[in-house]
C-alpha positions in Angstrom: 92.3 -36.2 -36.8 91.4 -38.8 -39.3 91.9 -39.0 -43.0 89.5 -36.8 -45.1 88.2 -36.9 -48.6 88.2 -33.3 -49.9 85.9 -32.6 -52.8 86.1 -29.3 -54.8 83.1 -28.7 -57.0 80.8 -26.2 -58.7 77.1 -26.2 -59.7 76.2 -26.0 -63.3 75.3 -22.3 -64.0 71.7 -21.6 -63.1 71.2 -24.9 -61.1 72.6 -23.9 -57.7 69.4 -24.8 -55.8 69.2 -28.3 -57.4 72.9 -28.8 -56.8 72.5 -27.9 -53.1 69.7 -30.3 -52.6 71.6 -33.1 -54.3 74.8 -32.3 -52.4 73.1 -32.6 -49.0 71.5 -35.9 -50.0 74.8 -37.2 -51.5 76.7 -36.2 -48.3 74.3 -38.4 -46.3 74.7 -41.3 -48.7 78.5 -41.3 -48.2 78.3 -40.9 -44.4 76.1 -44.0 -44.2 78.8 -46.1 -46.0 81.3 -48.2 -44.0 84.5 -46.2 -43.2 83.0 -42.8 -43.2 82.3 -41.0 -39.9 81.0 -37.5 -40.8 80.8 -34.8 -43.5 80.3 -31.1 -44.0 79.8 -28.8 -46.9 81.3 -25.4 -47.3 80.8 -22.6 -49.8 83.7 -20.3 -50.8 83.7 -16.9 -49.2 84.4 -13.6 -50.9 88.0 -14.1 -49.7 88.8 -17.2 -51.7 90.7 -17.5 -55.0 89.7 -20.9 -56.2 87.7 -21.6 -59.3 85.6 -24.0 -57.2 82.8 -22.5 -55.2 81.8 -25.6 -53.1 83.9 -27.8 -50.9 82.7 -31.0 -49.1 84.9 -32.7 -46.5 84.2 -36.3 -45.6 86.0 -37.7 -42.6 86.9 -41.4 -42.4 86.7 -43.2 -39.1 89.9 -43.7 -37.1 92.1 -45.9 -39.3 89.3 -46.5 -41.8 90.4 -44.6 -44.9 91.0 -47.9 -46.8 87.5 -49.1 -45.8 85.9 -45.8 -46.9 87.7 -46.0 -50.3 86.6 -49.6 -50.8 83.0 -48.7 -49.8 83.0 -45.8 -52.2 84.4 -47.8 -55.1 81.9 -50.6 -54.6 78.9 -48.2 -54.4 80.1 -46.4 -57.5 80.6 -49.6 -59.5 77.1 -50.8 -58.4 75.5 -47.5 -59.4 74.5 -46.7 -55.8 75.9 -43.2 -55.6 73.6 -40.5 -56.9 75.2 -38.0 -59.3 73.3 -34.8 -60.3 73.3 -33.2 -63.7 73.6 -30.0 -61.6 77.1 -31.0 -60.7 79.7 -29.4 -62.9 82.0 -32.2 -64.3 85.1 -30.3 -63.4 85.0 -31.7 -59.9 88.3 -32.4 -58.1 88.9 -34.6 -55.1 91.7 -35.9 -53.0 92.2 -38.1 -50.0 94.3 -36.4 -47.3 96.0 -37.9 -44.3 97.0 -35.8 -41.2 100.7 -35.1 -40.9 100.6 -33.0 -37.8 98.7 -32.5 -34.6 95.6 -30.3 -34.7 96.6 -26.7 -33.8 94.0 -24.2 -32.5 94.6 -20.5 -32.1 92.8 -20.4 -28.8 95.3 -22.7 -27.1 98.6 -20.9 -27.2 101.9 -20.3 -25.4 102.5 -16.6 -25.9 102.2 -16.4 -29.7 103.1 -20.1 -30.3 100.1 -22.4 -31.0 99.9 -25.6 -28.9 98.5 -28.9 -30.3 95.0 -29.7 -29.2 94.2 -33.2 -28.0 97.8 -34.4 -27.5 97.2 -35.3 -23.8 99.1 -32.4 -22.4 98.0 -29.9 -19.8 99.2 -26.7 -21.2 101.4 -24.9 -18.8 101.7 -21.7 -20.7 98.2 -20.7 -21.7 97.0 -17.1 -21.4 93.5 -16.0 -20.7 92.0 -12.6 -21.7 90.5 -11.1 -18.6 89.6 -7.5 -19.4 91.8 -5.4 -21.6 95.1 -7.2 -20.7 95.9 -10.9 -21.0 96.5 -12.6 -17.7 99.3 -15.2 -17.5 98.1 -18.3 -15.7 101.6 -19.6 -15.1 104.9 -17.8 -14.5 107.4 -17.9 -17.4 109.6 -20.4 -15.5 106.7 -22.9 -15.7 105.9 -22.5 -19.4 106.6 -25.8 -21.1 105.0 -28.5 -23.1 105.7 -31.0 -20.4 102.7 -32.4 -18.5 102.6 -31.1 -14.9 100.7 -33.1 -12.3 97.0 -32.4 -12.9 96.3 -32.2 -9.2 98.9 -29.6 -8.5 96.5 -26.7 -9.2 99.5 -24.6 -10.4 98.5 -24.6 -14.1 95.5 -25.4 -16.1 94.5 -25.1 -19.7 92.2 -22.3 -20.6 90.9 -20.6 -23.7 91.6 -17.1 -24.9 88.3 -15.2 -24.9 
């Protein structure tokens, strides 16, 4: 995973639609800049406890966080970034760098999550087949080591 710019924001009261239109356009502006790869907006669910209702996550290209920051600063200084009056000024942002492998619940070893995309063939994955999970590999073969791919003994699968 690459570095991300996380932006926490709110719309000015009564200007939610104007904010959403601007936020979608603004997201495209940033993704077109050097260093940025992709972006996505989120809205807080009923289960959140933040004062911010909206979140935007902008992902920098592999190893391009510095380039993305430079592009963003230059565009801001040149007045090339649109800012809407529908955006509440109490916006927070932070650049974040990954400190762990990406972990996904559907890839697991018993109850232990296994990193996704780390180049391993998971020798301890379970698959739901009917009411009971089916173990693909016997317990003696459960490990994070990479077994030969051609062995046919173990394979990665997803819990369904």
